[in-house]
C-alpha positions as CSV (number, residue, x, y, z in Angstrom):
1,X,86.9,97.4,105.9
2,X,84.9,100.4,106.9
3,X,81.6,101.1,105.0
4,X,81.5,104.7,106.1
5,X,80.4,106.9,103.1
6,X,81.7,110.4,102.8
7,X,80.4,113.1,100.6
8,X,82.2,115.4,98.1
9,X,83.2,118.2,100.5
10,X,85.0,115.7,102.8
11,X,86.6,114.0,99.8
12,X,87.9,117.3,98.6
13,X,89.2,118.1,102.1
14,X,91.0,114.8,102.4
15,X,92.5,114.8,98.9
16,X,93.1,118.5,98.2
17,X,91.5,118.0,94.8
18,X,88.9,120.1,93.1
19,X,85.5,118.8,92.1
20,X,86.4,118.8,88.4
21,X,89.6,117.0,89.0
22,X,87.9,114.3,91.1
23,X,85.4,113.7,88.3
24,X,88.0,113.8,85.6
25,X,90.2,111.2,87.5
26,X,87.1,109.0,88.0
27,X,86.4,109.1,84.2
28,X,90.0,108.1,83.6
29,X,89.8,105.3,86.1
30,X,92.4,106.7,88.4
31,X,90.2,107.7,91.3
32,X,87.6,105.6,93.2
33,X,84.1,105.6,91.7
34,X,81.3,107.3,93.5
35,X,78.4,105.3,94.9
36,X,74.9,106.5,94.1
37,X,73.0,107.3,97.3
38,X,69.8,108.5,95.6
39,X,68.6,110.3,92.5
40,X,70.9,113.4,93.1
41,X,73.4,112.2,95.8
42,X,76.7,110.4,95.6
43,X,79.3,109.5,98.1
44,X,82.6,107.5,98.3
45,X,83.7,104.8,100.6
46,X,86.1,106.4,103.1
47,X,88.3,103.3,102.9
48,X,88.6,103.6,99.1
49,X,89.7,107.3,99.5
50,X,92.2,106.4,102.2
51,X,93.6,103.6,100.1
52,X,93.9,105.9,97.1
53,X,95.8,108.4,99.3
54,X,98.1,105.7,100.6
55,X,98.8,104.6,97.1
56,X,99.6,108.1,96.0
57,X,102.0,108.6,99.0
58,X,103.7,105.3,98.3
59,X,104.2,106.2,94.6
60,X,105.5,109.6,95.5
61,X,108.1,108.1,97.8
62,X,109.2,105.6,95.2
63,X,109.5,108.4,92.6
64,X,111.5,110.6,94.9
65,X,114.0,107.8,95.8
66,X,114.9,107.0,92.1
């Protein structure tokens, strides 16, 4: 598994979600948690974001086939 950490702008680009939606989903436990990189910096494991996207795509395909 890759340990590459990506910052918020890249997470937003990859997911198409807004900042507020990302943090809301994190609070609800339906989006990967951010990793603290310092006092005022966070990032996400790229592999976690890619897995989340894969899961969303798979769920969408299942829902569309029903």
